[in-house]
N, C-alpha and C positions, 0 to 999 in steps of 0.2 A: 484493392484488397488482395493480400496474398494469404496462403494457407500452408499449414504444415500438419503432419499427422503425429499425434502424441503416442506414447508407448502402448496405450491400450486401444489404439485405433481411432480415437476421437479427433475430429478435425478442428484445429485451432487457427483462427484467423488473426492476422496482424496487419496494421497499417505501416507504411513506410513513408517518411518525409525527409527531404533534404539529402545532402551528400556529405560524406566525411566518415570519420571513425564511428563505429556503431554505439548507440546509446539506447538501451531498452528501458522503457517506462512502464512500470507495473502498477495498475490501479488497484484500489482496495475494494470496499463494499459498493462503491458507486460504479457507474459505467465508464468505459474507456474515454468518453468525452470529458471526463474529469481533467484530463491533461491539455485540453484545448488552449488555455492561456499560456501554457508552458512550451508547447511544441514549437511555435514560431521563434521563440527566444533561443532555441537550440539548433533549429533546422538549417541555419546559415552555415554552421560549421560541423555538424554531425549528421549521420544518418540516424534519424530518430525512428525507433521501432516501438509501436504501441500495440501489444497483444490484447485481444479481447478474451477476458477470462472465460473459462469453460462455462457454458450456459448463459453467457452475456453477449450482447451485440451480435456479431456475425459468426461466432464460434458455435460448434455443436455442443451437445450436452451428453451426460451419461446418467444412468439411474443412481449409481453410487458416486459419492464424492469424498475425498480425503485430502489432507495437506499433501500427502505423497503424490497424489495425482496432479494436484496443482503445481507442485515442483517439477514433475515430469513434463507438464505442458511448457513451463518456462525453459526447461532444458532443451526441448524440441525446437523452440524458437531460437535459443542460443546457437544450436547446431545448424540452423538454417541461414544465419547471417554470415556475411564475410567479415573475417577478423574477430578479435577477442573483444567482446563488448563491455561497456560499463553498465551495471545494473542500478537503476534508481527506482525504489519502490516506496509507495505511500500506504500506511496502515497495514491491511492484510497483504497488500503488494510488497510492503517492506519485509514482512515475515517470509513471504515466498522468496524474495531476493536473498535474504540471509540464508535460508535453507538451500537454495539453489547454489549459492556461492560456496557452500561447504563441499560440494562434489563436482561442480562445473568449473571450467576455466573462464574467469572473468578478469578484466583489467583492473576495475575498481568497483567498489560497492558503496551505494548511498541509500540510507533508509531514513525516512521521515516518520517518526513516531510509529515504529512497527508494532503490529498487534500482538504484543507479548504480555500475558497476564502473570503478575507475581504478587506475593505477599497476601495481605488481607483481602484485597479485591478478588484475587484468584480463588480464595477459599469460599467466597459467597457466590461467585459466578452463577451458573445455571440460567443465564439470561437467554440463551438460545431456546431453551424449553419454554420459557415464558413468552418469547416471541412466537414460537410455534403454536402455543395455545391460542393466541389471538388469530393466527392464520387459520387454524382448525375451526375456530368459531366464525370464520367467514369475514373477518375484519382486517384485511391487509393494510388498510390505511392506519389503523390503530397500532398494528404490529410495527409498521415503519416508524411511526411517531415514538413508540417505545424504544426502538433501536437508536434513533437519533438522540433521544433524551438520556437514556441510561448507558448506552455503549459509547456513543461519540462524545457525550458531554458529561459522563459520570454522574448523571442525575441532577446536574446543576445548570439550568438554562432558564433565563428570565422570559424570553420571548420566543417560544418554540415556533409558533405559527409564522412570526416574522422571519425567523431564520430559515424556515422551510420554503418561504416565498422566493428565496434566492436560488433554490434548486431548480433543475429542469422540470418540465411539466409533471404533475403528480401521477398521471396514468403511467408514464414511463418509469418513475421511481417505484411506484407500488408494484409494478410488474417484476421488479427485482427482489421482492420481499422474500420469497422462498429461497432464492439463491443466497441471500444475505444470511438467512437463518442457518443454512447449512455451513457456511464458512465460519459462522460464529461457533458452531459445534466443533469444527476443526480447531479453532483458536482455543477453545476451552480445554480440548484434549491435549494441546501442545505443552510440553515441559521444556523450559529453557535449560540446556545443559550447563553445568558449572563452568565448562570451558568450551568455547567455540573455536574450532580450528578452521580458520579462513585465511588463505594466503594473500588475498587481495587487500590493498589499502582500503580502509573503511572510513566513511564519514557518516556520523549519526547526528540527526537533526531533531530539534523539538522547538516548541513555542511556549512562552510563559503562560499563555491563555489556554493551552491544551488541557484535556481532561487529566486529572492527577494520576489515574491508573495507567495511562499510556506514557505519561512523563516518567513514572516509576519504571515502566517496562523498558523504555529506551535506555535508561541509566543501568538497568540490570544487564541489558545486552552489552553495554559498554564495559561493565565489570567482567563479563564472560569473554570479552575480546581483549587480548593482551595489548594490542596496538591499534588505536583508532583515534580519529579526530572527532571532537564533540562540539557542536555549536548550538546555542540556544538563542532564539529570536525573540526579542521583546515585543509584546503587544500582538502576537500572532497565535492563533488557535490551531486545532487539529487540521484544519484545511489550509495550512501554510502555503503549499505550492500554488494554490489558486487564490488565496487571500492576498499574497504578496509575491507574485511571480518574479518580479524584478529582483527582489532581495534574495529569494531562494535560488534562482538560476545563477545569479552572480556568484554566490557562495559555492554552488556545485561546479560551475565553470572553473573557478579558481582551484578547487580541489582536483578536478580532472587534469588541469594544466600544471599541477604541481606547485601552485603558489600557496603559501600559508597565510590565511586570513582568519579573522575571528570576529564574531558578532557578540558584543557584551550584552549581558542580560539587561533588559529594560531599554536598549538602544532603539532608535527609529530604523 
């Protein structure tokens, strides 16, 4: 484990795997272990860097948190690696990747369903405060279930307990609850600019089974970016990179290598 000091003095830890051009993987509301199925598929050809988000894993924390601090953490990691990296972010990590790419030098940008709220869903928001109420009532487990149901699945999930059984042990997940509540506050405060000025080639990814509000968000990002590639994976939800790591990494590899591929909606 290596560390770097962010702009406000917070120590940010990151893992390093493999050898080759740098590829930074930014996790969302879950832990950095989210990328475990993906790392081996890249590590043969890339130096895979997996930062631990502030307050998660081996990274230190701060009393105050904001999107700007999260972006500063990403920039500190970018500055610490050799070469110009590719950024690949999932969910909140996708939003961090987009915002970091606006000011940092990156080779390419990849975002899978970045946590960007738009339209009617954005107007109703307030989900972070509802999650915080459950935390304040002493029920972190219920707060996490609320997050999974309402935020990750847009309120539409048939077998919540079965889905949660696929997650890491509940004590580890519930320990993340307050951290997730605060990143959701940051997400709710974020306003997508009408135009995103990002020089790096960008690949935007989504799955046909993802929550509608995040599918709307990734399309809004595409409209704000004048030049991007957009790929939709049939039969995959919000957890695409871990649900179907072979399909996702193949598409990302092709994009990094400059090959043009496309996955049609509804394809396997």
